[in-house]
Structures are given as structure tokens and as C-alpha cells.
BALOLUM-785875 format. One record per residue (C-alpha): residue in three letters; z, x, y. Coordinates in steps of 0.05 Angstrom, whole numbers, plus 5000, padded with zeros to 4 digits. Example, Ala and Ser with C-alpha at 12.3 -4.5 7.8 and 13.67 -1.06 7.14 Angstrom:
% BALOLUM-785875
Ala515652464910 Ser514352734979 
END
This chain:
% BALOLUM-785875
Met606659365383 Asn609158735426 Lys611058035390 Gln604457835403 Ala599958295385 Arg604458305312 Gln603657555301 Ala595457605314 Leu596058205270 Leu599857755218 Ala595957085228 Leu589357605220 Ala592857885147 Met594357185124 Gly586856925141 Ala583557555110 Ala588557355049 Ala586456635051 Phe578656785048 Gly579857234992 Ala582856834948 Gln578456284970 Ala571956834952 Ala576056904892 Asp576556214866 Lys568456164867 Thr569456404798 Leu571256044734 Asn572256474676 Leu571355954619 Tyr574356054537 Val572655614490 Trp570455494428 Ser562655544408 Glu558054874435 Tyr563254474461 Ile561454304534 Pro554554044554 Glu550754594597 Glu548854044653 Val555653924652 Ile558254584671 Asp551954674715 Asn553954044754 Phe560754414758 Thr557854934801 Lys553154524841 Asp559554044856 Thr563854564876 Gly561255184883 Ile563955644828 Glu560856034774 Val562755864704 Asn562156524660 Leu563456204594 Thr565756614528 Thr566956274464 Tyr571656434405 Glu570556144325 Ser577956024314 Asn584755894340 Glu587056564308 Ala581957014347 Met583256654415 Phe590756704402 Ala590457464384 Lys585657644451 Leu590657194489 Lys597157584462 Leu593058234468 Thr592158094548 Glu598557754561 Gly594457164583 Ala590157544633 Gly582257564636 Tyr580656824632 Asp582156144667 Val581255654629 Val582755594549 Val582054994493 Pro587355124439 Ser588754614392 Thr594954094386 Tyr600554584361 Tyr597955284379 Ile599755004452 Ser607655044439 Leu605255704398 Met602356024465 Gln607455674518 Lys613255974471 Asp609956724474 Gly609556614554 Leu601956594553 Ile599855964598 Gln602955764658 Lys604955054674 Leu599954604717 Asp600554344786 Lys599453624774 Ser598553474840 Lys592253874838 Leu589453284778 Ala587752634807 Asn584452504745 Phe589452514695 Lys591151764704 Asn584451714656 Leu587351914600 Asp590851484542 Pro598351494541 Ala597351554457 Leu595152234461 Leu599552524519 Asn606952694511 Lys606852994450 Ala612053444408 Tyr607654174421 Asp606653954492 Pro612953504525 Gly610853174588 Asn603553554579 Gln606754134625 Tyr601954584595 Ser595554184577 Val589953654578 Pro587253334516 Tyr579853484525 Phe578053264453 Trp580452934382 Gly579152944322 Ser578453044252 Thr577653514189 Ala574753074133 Ile570253124072 Gly562153164085 Val556553114037 Asn550653234036 Thr547052544019 Asp540852863985 Asp545053173928 Ile550752743922 Asp552652063933 Pro557552013986 Lys561151323953 Ala563451743894 Ile567252153934 Thr574051983952 Ser579352503948 Trp580553203962 Lys580753223889 Asp574453143890 Leu572253813919 Phe574954213859 Lys570253813807 Pro566654363761 Glu560054163788 Tyr560354373870 Lys562155103846 Gly557755523890 Lys555954963933 Leu563154843974 Leu564654954037 Leu572755004071 Thr573255124143 Asp576455894157 Asp582755624176 Val589455684141 Arg593855114162 Glu587854624149 Val585754934073 Phe593254844066 Gln593754134084 Ile588854014026 Gly594554443974 Leu600954014002 Lys597453314009 Leu594953333939 Asn601653513917 Gly605852893962 Tyr608753384012 Ser608053414096 Ala602053794119 Asn606654054164 Ser611854384105 Thr616554944124 Asp619154924056 Pro616955604007 Glu616155263946 Gln612854673970 Ile608555214002 Lys607655563938 Lys606054983900 Ala600354853953 Tyr597855673939 Glu597655463870 Thr593354863881 Leu588255203925 Lys587055763876 Pro581455423828 Leu578755183904 Val577655803940 Ala574756093875 Asn568755553883 Thr568355603951 Gln560355843969 Val563256014052 Phe568655954095 Asn566755604157 Ser570455554228 Asp564055654273 Ala558855184266 Pro561054854183 Arg554354474196 Met549655004197 Pro550455144120 Tyr549854394095 Leu544354394148 Ser540755024110 Gly542154764033 Asp547155404022 Val553154844014 Asp553554053986 Ile560553804000 Gly566954104017 Met570754044093 Ile567153974155 Trp569953674236 Asn567153044248 Gly563653264310 Glu559453714265 Val557653144223 Tyr554852804286 Met552453444309 Ala549353564239 Asn544552874237 Lys542052874312 Glu539053544289 Gly536453294219 Gly541453344165 Lys544152744121 Leu551252844124 Ala556252304107 Tyr563852314127 Val569052144075 Tyr577151994097 Pro579852274031 Lys584751714003 Glu590952294012 Gly589652314083 Ala585352714142 Ile587053254183 Phe588053084253 Trp588253494315 Val586953474401 Asp584154084437 Ser586554074499 Phe584954544566 Ala590555014591 Val590955564635 Pro593556264610 Ser600156554645 His595657094682 Ala588956724704 Glu585757074758 His582356254795 Pro588955834773 Asp585555384831 Ala578755384799 Ala581455234731 Leu584854624766 Gln578354374791 Phe573954424733 Ile579554114678 Asn580753584741 Tyr572353554734 Met571953394666 Met576852794666 Arg571752414698 Pro569251874656 Gln561652004666 Val562652704646 Ala567952444588 Lys561251974573 Ala557552634567 Cys560853064524 Val561952674479 Glu555152544472 Tyr553353194459 Val558653334412 Gly560752784371 Tyr568552874385 Ala573352244407 Thr574752274478 Pro582152174503 Asn578751844572 Val579351114559 Pro574550974630 Gly569751494589 Arg570351204524 Ala567950464563 Leu562050804595 Leu560051034524 Pro554050614474 Asp556150154427 Glu553850564368 Leu557551134388 Lys564250794421 Asn565250394344 Ser563950964306 Pro567951034250 Val566651804241 Ile567551914322 Phe572751364324 Pro576751244273 Ser580650584252 Lys588250674263 Asp590050534188 Ile585551174173 Val588851544220 Ala596551204195 Lys594151584135 Gly593252254161 Glu597452744197 Phe597153154266 Gln599353824253 Thr604654164297 Asp608554834299 Val610755054228 Gly613755604265 Asp616356234225 Ala613555924168 Ile607156054191 Ser607656814166 Leu608256554097 Tyr602256134093 Glu599156694118 Ser600757164071 Tyr599056594009 Trp592256544057 Thr590557184055 Lys591757263971 Leu587456693960 Lys581656873997 Thr582157663962 Gly582457273892 Lys589057553882 
END
């Protein structure tokens, strides 16, 4: 085969490979929290790009993390881990660095929610929502003005009417804060003290729910407990009468971010999707759908005043200052999980 023929064959092969990659990137496998992205947003992304989206949901960070560990970062193109899970997944090689040159809309994000300890320089993650976990109160049965503290959840009259999120770190944050400790403590004695504090609370609990915690409130199974701010927003849109109370000891704060698994099959489609989600109009639609706070500055500006100024969605700086954002506790997580098992089994 002469040189000219070899070059033609090489060009043909390269063209076929490029076509294959282009065809492959007409699919996106999205793995997110349930009820987290409006269907119309996904439909419009497909219309805009021609990329079909396969949506799979999970109920907890733990479930998502376990699945990605099992597949070694394969099977999905975009995931949405919370706060310190970004650093955990990066350390385990489960997510890849992002090509910021393909994320032109990154400029829309609030610098106050960037460059956090769990991802310096946002090399691996792009914030989607930030929010809080505080106290939900069914106002038909309980006066929300009577609820001011995490301690109120321990009252005997709420036994059997209490909900806790099914999240070891969030629940332990209650025990730690009530003892005056950091929510991110790695001290074994402090974690043990939190465990002892939480025993009666867990004994009074009717249900653990980290999928859609508003549902037990709406069905009348519970009247008080932990809940995310967006779930209160959604519950009240669905006819509920829930109040959202920031406890005086401080609420739990978190950031949910887009990330691309290390062995994503469609990384270019993943970056197109993340960039699309940072469009101001898209950010606005997502807040209106789910009721969490957007880090998208021009997106927030587009919101109607009742949402833009809602303390449930966008808490004041003083409320944020009282609370804590979760960070990675390293090897101490095994101690948390050991005590968590004891709590849930009544030991």
C-alpha cells in the first residue's frame, strides 16, 4: 500500500471514529436525586442538543456512592453528590476533572459557593443547588411558634409523629450541636456523646426518609421532624400546611453539585448538560420546580419576588452563619456509621 493510500485509509478511520464518538454523545445517562430536575428542562435540553437523556434516581448519597464504587465510576455520565461526597469520590477516583473551557456559563455562579474545601478551584464539581435541613412542622396540629430548637423534637408528645432523614451525618449533627460541638467533629468522645444524646430521639421516631420526606407529613403519618427546605416548598404547593423552622442551635447546610464519573461513556454530552443547566432561565425553572436555592446569580434575579425573597428558599446571612456546611470527616465516618447502626437497631 502506497503512502497516499495509507493516508486515505487513516483519514477514513479517523472520520469513522469521530462519527462514532459523535453518535455516542447523543445519549446522556443522568443519575440524580428523585424529583430534582423538571421534566420540561430535560425535554428542552434534548430539543436544543439532540441528546437523549436516560434518567435514573437515587434516595441517598450513600446509595449513589455505593453504586459508583461498585462500577468504579462507570455507567453514568452526570451525578449530583452533596458537599463532602465530592471529595470522597475524587479521592476514590470515581469522578473526573472538568474541562472548564466547555462550561461558558460557569461565570453565572455566585463566588461565595465556589472554591470550597471539598473541591478547591471547582476542578471536579459545579454547584446546582444549595439548601438546608431544619425542622418541619405541620401547622394543623402544632403551633410553629412553640418550636425553636432541635431539643423540641425530643418532647414525649411527639413520639410516633416524628420524622428523621435517613442520613447518618445529618442526624448526628443534631446530637453534636445540642452538645455544643461542631457538626463535623472527628473526636470519638464527642461522637459517642452525640450517640447517647440521640438515643431517645431515635426511639421516638416514626419514620426515616431521605427520598421524599414531605410525603409522611402530607399523609398525616408525622407532624414534626427534620426536612429539607425544598420539600417544604413542594409540600405546600401540593396542599400541605408546613412551616419551616430554623433551630436556634443552627441548621444543616449543604451544596449539591454536578460531577462527571471517571468512566463516563459520554463526557462531552455531560459537559453540554452541565453548561445548559447553568443558563439563567434554566436555573429559574429549577428553583420554581423544587424550591431549593440556586447559586446562579442572574437566575435568581429572574425569580418572582415571593421566591427571591423567601426565607425558606434563601435564608438570611445570620441564619447561614449560625449553621454549618458539612465537610469530610475522613476515617471518623466508620465510627459514625457504627453508632448509626446501633441507633437504628435500638442497641
